[in-house]
C-alpha positions, 0 to 999 in steps of 0.5 A: 381885682388887680391879681385877677387881671394879672392871672387872666393876662398870664393865661392869654399869653400862654394861649398865644404861645400855644394856639394850636391846641385851641385850633385843634379843639375847634378845627375838628367840628368846624371841618366836619361842618364845612365838609357837610356843607360842601357835600350836601350844599346849603339848600332847604333840608327836606326829609328823605324816606322810602315807602315800600308797597306790596300791591297784591290787587294790581287794579286801577283803584290800587294804582290810584292809591299808590300814585298819591305818594308820587305827587308833590310835595310828598313825591320829593320826600318819599321814594316809592318802591314796589316789593312783595309782601314777605320782603316788605315786612322783613325790610320794615322790621329791620328798619329799611324804609319809612313805612310798608303799605300792604294792599291785599287783593280785592280792593277794587271790588270792595270799592265798587261794591261799597264793602268794608276793606282793610289795607295795612300800614307798618311804620318804622318806629325810629322815624316820626315825620315821614310815617305820619305823613304816609298815614295822613295821606292814606286817611285823606284817600279813604275819606275821598273814597267814602264821599265818592261812594256816597255821591256816585255809588249807583254809577260805579256799581255797574262796572263791577261785572267781572268783564269788560263793559260793552259800548252801550254800558259805557255810553249809559254810564257816561249819561248817568255821570253827566246827570249826576254832575248836573244835579250837583251843580245847584249845590256847587255853582254857585256855592250855597255856603260862602267862606270868608277868610282872613290870612294872617301873614306869618314869616316862614322860616326855611330850615337849611342844612347849615342851620340844622347841623351847624349849631351842634358842631359849634357846641361840640367845639365848646365841649372839646375846649372845656375838656382841654382847658380843664386838663390844662390846669394840671400844668400848674401843678407840674410847674408848681405854680399853685404851691408858690401861689399858696405861699403868697397873700393872693387868694386862690379864688382870684387866680381861678377867676383870672383863668376863668376870665381868660377862658370866657374871653376866648369862648366869646371869640370862638362863639362870635366866629361860629355865629358869623360862619353860620350867618355866612352859610345860611343868610337870614337864618340867625335872628339874634346874633348877639344873644346867640354869641352871649349864650354860646360863650356863657354855655362854654364857660359853664362847661369849663367850670363843670369839667374842672372838678372832673379833671382835678379828681384824676391822679395825673394829667394823662388820666385827667385827659382820659377821664375828660374824654370819657365824660365829653364824648358820651355827652356829645353823642347823647346831647345832640353835638354829634348829630341834631336831636331832631333826627335822633330817636324819641327816647334818645332825644328826651334824654339828650335834652336833659344833659347840660349840652343838650339843653344849651343846644336846644336854647341856642337853636331857639335863639337863632330861630327867634322863637325864644321870648326875651323873658324866657331867655333872661330866665335861662341865662340867669339859670346858666349863671347860677349853675356857673357860680355853683360850678366855680365854688365846686372847682375852687374846692376841688382845686384846694383839696386836689392840686394843693395836696 
């Protein structure tokens, strides 16, 4: 055990003499995160999209249908742009927009005559939230039109005359509508059905931009640190440290454990800094800061142990750095470190959650939001520790076969 602490102290002294390497690994993602925060601010993250509308009917009914998408809160998320049908179909086919709504001519006539009519909605398959909201809004509008026809079909049909109604017709329709409303009052005032509701107060959590993208930036830094620390092991071969160590009674496992302890201590410091920065950027959005720090530190340590055999399989330190980058950057891209998995296509998100960093980021966000139960957290941490132990044994085997050869 004493040799473990000696090896750890040696690693910490080496890091103290070369702090710029760690600052570089963490500086890149932190700088990106801070720039995003300064540019976009810390407000609530609201999805933004574009609804393309081709209104070939150009009537009061079609205007009422499209105006539903301009009301809050949907109006804050969608920009309605009127286009012609060919241009709208071409734009949605190439992904330029969230959805394309085609309203053929004859909507108002079909509504007034209570006849079937079909409108077409084309969704962008790369988006999930906004196209679904557009679809649900259309379903609500069509249901409303159905019930209006059930209640006031007789009063609406005389307006379908193809010409402007006379003053007498308008007056007669006004009297008919008044009689209809009066007849409905016995059902509506007072209501025949009383609804008793019990509201369960649930704490609402507003997802702000920092809490949306900053966890990904933290884990990008952890991955970069893992690759850097793994390639640093080649310095031991360059300086013949491992050959001299092999001639001493000290076991190689103690040396690797000391290096691991130093790396884990640094990961704890970096994780604490990252979580503290997130609490500063998004106050009140970190439910369990201590658990988040422990999880991030353990995840980073596991990344280092997994990258160590990859680095040792290279033929030189330069080759180890190149090989590490070939592993780290695809993992970061697919596993939600360059951008959150929530905005990735469904197929990429499903693959990304299976990667080590994607799974770790997903659990990390659940810890921050408080949605991960303590029992599930304990199981996840136990699995992470088990993976770390297996990776330690694999790294030790690679160390003996590679750098000591």
